[in-house]
VEXDREN-2710 file (C-alpha; in Angstrom, 1 decimal):
% VEXDREN-2710
k/r/px/py/pz
1/MET/294.0/79.4/-4.5
2/ALA/292.3/79.2/-1.1
3/VAL/289.1/77.1/-0.6
4/ALA/286.2/79.4/0.1
5/ILE/283.4/76.9/0.5
6/ARG/283.4/73.1/1.0
7/THR/280.3/71.0/1.6
8/GLU/280.7/67.4/2.6
9/GLY/277.7/65.2/2.0
10/ILE/275.2/67.8/3.3
11/GLY/271.6/66.8/3.4
12/LYS/268.5/68.7/4.7
13/ARG/265.4/66.9/6.0
14/TYR/262.1/68.7/6.8
15/ARG/259.1/67.4/8.5
16/VAL/256.0/68.1/6.4
17/GLY/254.1/71.0/7.9
18/GLN/257.1/72.3/9.8
19/ASP/257.6/76.0/9.5
20/TYR/260.4/76.7/11.9
21/GLU/264.2/76.4/11.7
22/ALA/267.0/75.6/14.1
23/TYR/267.9/79.3/14.2
24/GLY/264.3/80.3/15.0
25/MET/263.1/83.0/17.4
26/LEU/261.7/82.5/20.9
27/ARG/258.2/82.5/19.6
28/ASP/259.0/79.8/17.1
29/THR/260.5/77.6/19.9
30/ILE/257.3/78.1/22.0
31/MET/255.0/77.3/19.1
32/ALA/257.1/74.2/18.3
33/GLY/256.7/73.0/21.9
34/LEU/252.9/73.5/21.8
35/ARG/252.8/71.5/18.6
36/ARG/254.6/68.6/20.2
37/VAL/252.2/68.7/23.1
38/VAL/249.2/68.6/20.8
39/THR/250.8/65.9/18.6
40/ALA/251.6/63.8/21.7
41/ARG/247.9/63.7/22.6
42/GLN/246.9/62.4/19.2
43/ARG/246.2/58.7/19.2
44/HIS/248.1/58.0/16.0
45/PRO/250.4/60.9/15.2
46/GLN/251.6/60.7/11.6
47/GLN/254.9/62.2/10.7
48/SER/256.1/62.6/7.2
49/PHE/259.5/63.8/6.1
50/ILE/261.0/65.1/2.9
51/TRP/264.7/65.5/2.0
52/ALA/265.3/68.9/0.3
53/LEU/269.0/68.1/-0.2
54/LYS/270.7/64.7/-0.3
55/ASP/274.5/64.1/-0.1
56/VAL/275.6/67.3/-1.8
57/SER/279.4/67.8/-1.9
58/VAL/280.8/70.9/-3.6
59/GLU/284.2/72.7/-3.3
60/LEU/284.7/76.3/-4.5
61/GLN/287.8/78.4/-4.7
62/ALA/288.0/82.1/-4.0
63/GLY/286.9/83.9/-7.1
64/ASP/284.7/81.1/-8.5
65/ILE/281.2/81.9/-9.8
66/LEU/279.0/78.9/-9.3
67/GLY/275.6/78.8/-11.1
68/ILE/272.9/76.4/-9.7
69/VAL/270.1/75.3/-12.0
70/GLY/267.2/73.0/-11.6
71/PRO/263.4/73.0/-11.5
72/ASN/261.3/74.4/-8.7
73/GLY/261.6/72.4/-5.5
74/SER/265.0/70.9/-6.5
75/GLY/266.8/72.2/-3.4
76/LYS/268.6/75.3/-4.9
77/SER/267.4/77.8/-2.2
78/THR/267.9/75.3/0.6
79/PHE/271.5/74.9/-0.5
80/LEU/272.0/78.7/-0.4
81/LYS/270.4/78.9/3.1
82/ILE/272.8/76.4/4.4
83/ILE/275.8/78.3/2.9
84/GLY/274.4/81.5/4.3
85/ARG/273.9/79.9/7.8
86/VAL/270.2/80.5/7.7
87/THR/269.6/76.9/8.4
88/ARG/271.8/73.9/9.5
89/PRO/272.2/70.7/7.5
90/THR/270.6/67.6/8.9
91/VAL/273.6/65.6/7.9
92/GLY/277.1/66.5/6.6
93/ARG/278.8/69.8/7.1
94/ALA/279.5/73.0/5.3
95/LEU/282.8/74.8/5.8
96/ILE/282.7/78.5/5.0
97/SER/285.8/80.7/4.9
98/GLY/284.9/84.4/5.2
99/ARG/282.0/86.7/5.6
100/VAL/278.8/85.9/3.7
101/GLY/276.5/88.5/2.0
102/SER/273.1/87.1/1.0
103/LEU/270.3/88.1/-1.2
104/LEU/268.0/85.0/-0.8
105/GLU/264.7/86.8/-1.2
106/VAL/263.4/90.4/-1.5
107/GLY/264.5/92.4/1.5
108/THR/266.3/89.7/3.4
109/GLY/267.7/91.3/6.5
110/PHE/265.8/94.5/6.1
111/HIS/263.6/95.9/8.8
112/SER/260.3/97.2/7.3
113/GLU/259.9/100.1/9.7
114/LEU/263.4/101.5/9.1
115/THR/264.3/103.8/6.2
116/GLY/266.5/102.7/3.3
117/ARG/269.4/104.7/4.8
118/GLU/269.0/103.0/8.2
119/ASN/268.8/99.5/6.6
120/VAL/272.1/100.0/4.8
121/PHE/273.8/100.6/8.1
122/LEU/271.9/97.8/9.8
123/ASN/273.0/95.3/7.2
124/GLY/276.6/96.3/7.5
125/ALA/276.4/96.0/11.3
126/ILE/275.0/92.5/11.0
127/LEU/277.9/91.6/8.8
128/GLY/280.3/92.9/11.5
129/MET/281.5/96.0/9.6
130/PRO/282.5/99.2/11.4
131/ARG/280.4/102.3/10.6
132/THR/283.3/104.0/8.9
133/GLU/283.6/101.1/6.4
134/ILE/279.9/101.3/5.6
135/SER/280.0/105.1/5.2
136/ARG/282.9/104.7/2.7
137/GLN/280.7/102.5/0.5
138/PHE/277.5/104.3/1.1
139/ASP/277.5/106.7/-1.9
140/GLU/278.2/103.8/-4.3
141/ILE/275.4/101.7/-2.8
142/VAL/272.9/104.5/-3.2
143/ASP/274.0/105.3/-6.8
144/PHE/273.8/101.7/-7.8
145/SER/270.3/101.2/-6.3
146/GLY/268.8/104.3/-7.9
147/VAL/266.5/105.0/-4.8
148/GLU/268.2/108.1/-3.6
149/SER/264.9/110.1/-3.6
150/TYR/263.4/107.6/-1.2
151/LEU/266.4/106.9/1.0
152/ASP/264.8/108.4/4.1
153/THR/261.4/106.6/3.5
154/PRO/260.6/103.4/5.4
155/VAL/261.2/100.5/3.2
156/LYS/257.8/99.1/3.8
157/ARG/256.6/101.7/1.4
158/TYR/259.0/100.7/-1.3
159/SER/257.8/98.8/-4.4
160/THR/259.2/95.3/-5.0
161/GLY/261.7/96.7/-7.6
162/MET/263.0/99.4/-5.2
163/TYR/263.3/96.9/-2.4
164/MET/265.3/94.6/-4.6
165/ARG/267.6/97.2/-6.0
166/LEU/268.6/98.5/-2.6
167/ALA/268.9/95.0/-1.2
168/PHE/271.2/93.9/-4.1
169/ALA/273.2/97.1/-3.9
170/VAL/273.9/96.5/-0.2
171/ALA/274.8/92.8/-0.7
172/ALA/277.1/93.6/-3.7
173/HIS/279.0/96.6/-2.2
174/LEU/279.6/95.7/1.4
175/ASN/282.8/94.0/2.0
176/THR/282.0/90.3/2.1
177/ASP/284.0/87.4/0.9
178/ILE/281.1/85.3/-0.4
179/LEU/278.0/86.6/-2.2
180/LEU/274.8/84.5/-2.4
181/VAL/272.2/85.6/-5.0
182/ASP/268.9/83.8/-5.5
183/GLU/266.8/84.9/-8.5
184/VAL/267.7/88.6/-8.4
185/LEU/267.1/88.8/-12.2
186/ALA/263.4/87.9/-11.8
187/VAL/262.7/91.5/-10.6
188/GLY/263.7/94.7/-12.3
189/ASP/264.2/96.0/-15.8
190/ALA/266.8/95.1/-18.3
191/ALA/269.2/97.9/-17.2
192/PHE/269.1/96.8/-13.6
193/GLN/269.7/93.2/-14.6
194/ARG/272.8/94.2/-16.6
195/LYS/274.0/96.1/-13.5
196/CYS/273.5/93.1/-11.3
197/LEU/275.5/90.8/-13.7
198/GLY/278.3/93.3/-13.9
199/ALA/278.4/93.7/-10.2
200/MET/278.7/89.9/-9.7
201/GLU/281.4/89.7/-12.3
202/SER/283.3/92.5/-10.7
203/ALA/283.0/90.8/-7.3
204/ALA/284.5/87.6/-8.7
205/ARG/287.4/89.5/-10.3
206/GLY/288.1/91.0/-6.9
207/GLY/288.5/87.5/-5.4
208/ARG/285.0/87.1/-4.0
209/THR/283.1/83.8/-4.4
210/VAL/279.7/84.1/-5.9
211/ILE/276.9/81.5/-5.9
212/PHE/274.1/82.4/-8.4
213/VAL/270.7/80.7/-8.6
214/SER/268.6/81.7/-11.6
215/HIS/266.2/80.4/-14.2
216/ASN/267.9/82.7/-16.7
217/LEU/270.2/80.1/-18.3
218/ALA/271.8/82.6/-20.7
219/ALA/272.9/84.7/-17.8
220/ILE/274.2/81.6/-16.0
221/GLN/276.3/80.6/-19.0
222/SER/277.7/84.1/-19.6
223/LEU/278.6/84.8/-15.9
224/CYS/279.5/81.4/-14.3
225/ASN/282.7/79.3/-14.7
226/ARG/280.9/76.3/-13.2
227/VAL/277.3/75.0/-13.0
228/VAL/275.7/72.5/-10.7
229/TRP/272.3/70.9/-11.7
230/LEU/270.1/69.8/-8.8
231/ARG/267.1/67.6/-9.1
232/SER/265.0/66.4/-6.1
233/GLY/267.8/67.6/-3.8
234/GLU/270.6/65.6/-5.5
235/VAL/273.5/66.7/-7.8
236/VAL/272.7/65.4/-11.3
237/ASP/275.5/67.2/-13.2
238/ASP/278.5/69.4/-12.2
239/GLY/280.9/70.9/-14.7
240/ARG/281.3/73.4/-17.5
241/PRO/278.3/75.8/-18.0
242/ALA/277.6/75.0/-21.6
243/SER/277.6/71.2/-21.1
244/VAL/275.5/71.2/-17.9
245/VAL/272.9/73.7/-19.2
246/ALA/272.5/71.7/-22.4
247/ASN/272.0/68.5/-20.5
248/TYR/269.5/70.2/-18.2
249/LEU/267.5/71.7/-21.0
250/HIS/267.4/68.4/-22.8
251/SER/266.0/66.7/-19.7
252/VAL/263.2/69.2/-19.1
253/SER/262.1/69.5/-22.7
254/GLY/260.5/66.1/-22.9
255/GLY/261.2/66.1/-26.7
256/ILE/259.4/68.3/-29.2
257/GLN/256.3/69.8/-27.7
258/THR/254.3/72.2/-29.9
259/ASP/250.9/72.0/-28.1
260/ARG/250.1/72.0/-24.4
261/SER/246.8/72.7/-22.7
262/TRP/245.2/72.7/-19.2
263/ALA/241.4/72.8/-19.2
264/ASP/241.0/73.3/-15.4
265/ALA/242.2/76.7/-14.2
266/ALA/242.5/75.4/-10.6
267/VAL/245.4/73.1/-11.6
268/ALA/246.8/75.0/-14.5
269/PRO/250.3/76.5/-14.2
270/GLY/250.3/79.9/-12.7
271/ASN/249.3/81.7/-9.6
272/ASP/246.6/83.9/-8.1
273/GLN/247.1/86.5/-10.8
274/VAL/247.4/84.5/-14.0
275/ARG/246.9/80.9/-15.1
276/ILE/247.9/79.3/-18.4
277/ARG/245.2/77.5/-20.5
278/ARG/247.0/76.6/-23.7
279/ALA/250.3/77.2/-25.5
280/ARG/251.2/76.1/-29.0
281/VAL/253.3/76.6/-32.0
282/SER/251.0/76.7/-35.1
283/ILE/251.4/76.8/-38.9
284/ASP/248.5/78.7/-40.5
285/GLY/246.3/78.0/-37.6
286/ASP/247.1/74.3/-37.3
287/ALA/249.2/72.7/-34.6
288/ALA/252.8/72.4/-35.8
289/ALA/253.2/68.7/-35.5
290/GLY/254.5/68.5/-39.0
291/LEU/257.6/69.8/-40.8
292/ILE/258.8/73.3/-40.0
293/THR/261.5/74.3/-42.5
294/MET/263.5/77.5/-42.3
295/ARG/261.0/79.1/-44.8
296/THR/257.9/78.2/-42.7
297/PRO/256.2/81.1/-40.9
298/ILE/254.9/80.0/-37.5
299/THR/252.8/81.5/-34.8
300/VAL/253.4/81.2/-31.0
301/GLU/250.0/81.3/-29.3
302/LEU/249.3/81.6/-25.6
303/GLU/245.8/81.4/-23.9
304/TYR/245.7/82.5/-20.3
305/TRP/243.3/83.5/-17.6
306/SER/243.8/87.0/-16.1
307/LEU/242.4/86.6/-12.6
308/SER/242.7/90.2/-11.3
309/PRO/240.5/93.0/-12.7
310/ASP/242.2/96.1/-14.3
311/ALA/245.6/94.3/-14.4
312/TYR/248.4/95.6/-16.7
313/LEU/249.7/92.2/-17.8
314/ASN/252.0/91.7/-20.7
315/VAL/253.3/88.5/-22.3
316/TYR/256.9/88.1/-23.3
317/ILE/258.4/85.3/-25.2
318/GLN/262.0/84.4/-25.8
319/ILE/263.1/82.0/-28.5
320/THR/266.2/80.2/-27.2
321/THR/268.6/77.5/-28.5
322/GLU/269.0/74.2/-26.7
323/ALA/272.0/75.8/-24.9
324/GLY/269.8/78.6/-23.6
325/ILE/271.2/81.3/-25.8
326/VAL/268.4/83.8/-26.6
327/ALA/267.8/84.3/-30.3
328/PHE/265.3/87.1/-29.7
329/GLU/262.7/88.3/-27.3
330/SER/259.3/89.8/-28.2
331/ASN/256.2/91.2/-26.5
332/PRO/253.1/93.2/-27.5
333/PRO/253.7/97.0/-27.4
334/GLY/252.4/98.9/-24.5
335/LEU/252.0/98.3/-20.8
336/SER/249.6/95.4/-21.3
337/ALA/248.8/92.8/-24.0
338/ARG/246.1/95.2/-25.2
339/GLY/248.4/98.1/-25.6
340/ASN/248.0/100.7/-22.8
341/ALA/244.6/99.4/-21.7
342/PRO/244.4/97.2/-18.6
343/LEU/243.0/93.7/-18.8
344/ASP/239.6/92.8/-17.4
345/ALA/239.5/89.5/-15.6
346/GLY/238.9/86.8/-18.2
347/LEU/240.4/84.4/-20.8
348/TYR/242.8/85.9/-23.4
349/ARG/244.8/84.8/-26.3
350/SER/248.1/86.5/-27.3
351/ALA/249.8/85.4/-30.6
352/CYS/253.2/86.3/-32.0
353/ARG/253.9/85.5/-35.7
354/ILE/257.5/84.6/-36.6
355/PRO/258.2/84.9/-40.3
356/GLY/260.0/82.3/-42.4
357/ASP/263.6/82.8/-43.4
358/LEU/264.6/84.0/-40.0
359/LEU/265.7/81.1/-37.7
360/ASN/268.6/78.8/-38.6
361/ALA/268.0/75.0/-38.5
362/GLY/268.0/73.6/-35.0
363/THR/265.9/72.9/-31.9
364/TYR/264.4/75.9/-30.2
365/ARG/262.5/76.5/-26.9
366/VAL/259.8/79.0/-26.1
367/VAL/260.5/80.7/-22.8
368/MET/257.4/82.6/-21.6
369/PHE/257.1/85.1/-18.8
370/ILE/254.2/87.4/-17.8
371/VAL/255.0/90.9/-16.5
372/ARG/252.8/93.1/-14.4
373/ASP/253.0/96.9/-14.6
374/GLY/255.9/96.7/-17.0
375/LEU/258.3/95.7/-14.2
376/HIS/257.4/92.6/-12.1
377/ARG/257.7/89.1/-13.5
378/ILE/254.8/87.3/-11.9
379/TYR/255.1/84.0/-13.8
380/GLN/257.8/82.3/-15.9
381/ASP/258.1/79.0/-17.7
382/ASP/261.6/78.2/-19.1
383/SER/260.5/75.4/-21.4
384/LEU/256.9/76.0/-22.3
385/LEU/257.2/74.7/-25.9
386/THR/259.9/73.1/-28.0
387/PHE/260.0/73.0/-31.8
388/GLU/262.5/72.1/-34.5
389/VAL/263.4/74.0/-37.6
390/GLN/264.7/71.8/-40.4
391/ASP/267.0/72.6/-43.3
392/THR/266.3/71.4/-46.8
393/PRO/268.7/71.0/-49.7
394/ASP/267.1/73.8/-51.7
395/LEU/268.1/76.3/-49.0
396/ARG/271.7/75.4/-49.1
397/SER/272.7/77.3/-52.3
398/GLY/275.4/74.7/-53.2
399/TRP/277.1/74.6/-49.8
400/PHE/276.5/71.6/-47.5
401/GLY/278.9/72.3/-44.7
402/ASP/277.9/73.9/-41.3
403/ILE/276.2/77.2/-41.5
404/GLU/276.8/79.1/-38.3
405/GLY/274.5/81.4/-36.4
406/ILE/271.1/81.4/-34.6
407/VAL/269.4/83.4/-37.3
408/ARG/269.7/82.7/-41.0
409/PRO/267.7/85.5/-42.7
410/ARG/267.1/85.4/-46.4
411/LEU/268.8/88.6/-47.4
412/LYS/269.0/90.4/-50.8
413/TRP/272.3/90.0/-52.7
414/THR/273.4/91.4/-56.1
415/THR/276.3/90.4/-58.3
416/GLU/277.4/92.4/-61.3
417/LEU/280.1/92.2/-63.9
418/LEU/282.7/95.0/-63.5
419/LYS/285.2/94.1/-66.1
420/GLN/285.5/91.4/-68.8
421/GLU/288.7/89.3/-68.8
422/PRO/290.8/90.8/-65.9
423/GLN/294.3/91.9/-66.9
424/GLU/297.5/91.0/-65.1
425/THR/297.9/94.4/-63.6
426/ASP/294.7/93.9/-61.7
427/TYR/296.5/91.4/-59.4
428/ARG/299.7/93.4/-58.7
429/ASP/300.3/94.8/-55.3
430/GLY/298.9/98.3/-55.0
431/ALA/296.6/97.8/-58.0
432/ARG/294.2/95.3/-56.4
433/GLY/290.7/96.7/-55.8
434/PRO/289.0/96.8/-52.4
END
């Protein structure tokens, strides 16, 4: 099978404070020149550099789906930008065979003043496709995006979700050999996310190469045939999805963590819309530092500052295994954590009670994300808390082998005697009961 992508020891260095690229526009070049003049007049100019990528070598065959995982700032998006020819590597080289379609951020390649229809043809032209080829795919793009009613509206008036749906539809359906996708699952509802995953899978079956960056580790494992884990710009692990994801999750968990807090909102995790104050797994109101058995009911609590008035914010949690498989997801009903009422600016506590006799023995992580207006994920933490559910002999019912599954509910069973001392005819062929 043909090699689609080969990177040979690529590295990318940035000067701290630099905000222009090698492929910049004329205004960027002029501003860079002015900065050099100003810096040259300083008595002791200080220059600081960071390496966003260091010695990354990867080879992908046509039809491969590569997942890239790692914490924020690990170099994932920089790697995609090099493959997408948005920026050049400082060292090493990237060999790309074929046309590249990119979805690196919302609306990449879109012109805000043009309509959705015009942007579809603009993107195709940028990729070097004739108008007839774009027209042939046009109906499928529109149907996938679901923005037909707004197709002749300038995209600057689109919501973030509409922008993303159209941008992904264009990237997925135009005839490219390589598809680069960065965090597309962070925007949009569940139905759109399923469509995205299906489109990427179909692209790979058609011989296209896909590189998928996401914090959704379950999606990474279900879609990709290979995963690379980046940390501080370097490759930590490269191999089968289940193995790499398990190693990554083990490294970021920091062991069992059932209580975390941040007293100062200025430095707490979050953004200008929401900040996290405390998260914990509790047993009857006390921190769950002790034993959690399969029968122990627990409560996942989250305290957070809502920083915008009249915001429709809702808290979602996922309970996942160490391998990133989602056991279940839950959120308060309604558009916000208070039902259908918006949240005033202030400090809130949301709590979710998980009954006993539900989860199987094992180590679990609490993934938390906060959604605005029922659509936009404005904050996500993939390893907020970690807790362990332990088995005990009295829950085994006489069997001490492995008991499979994520959930292990205590279900009602009945056994009754149907016949005393079964006869020989009960075991003959044709006479055996169901």
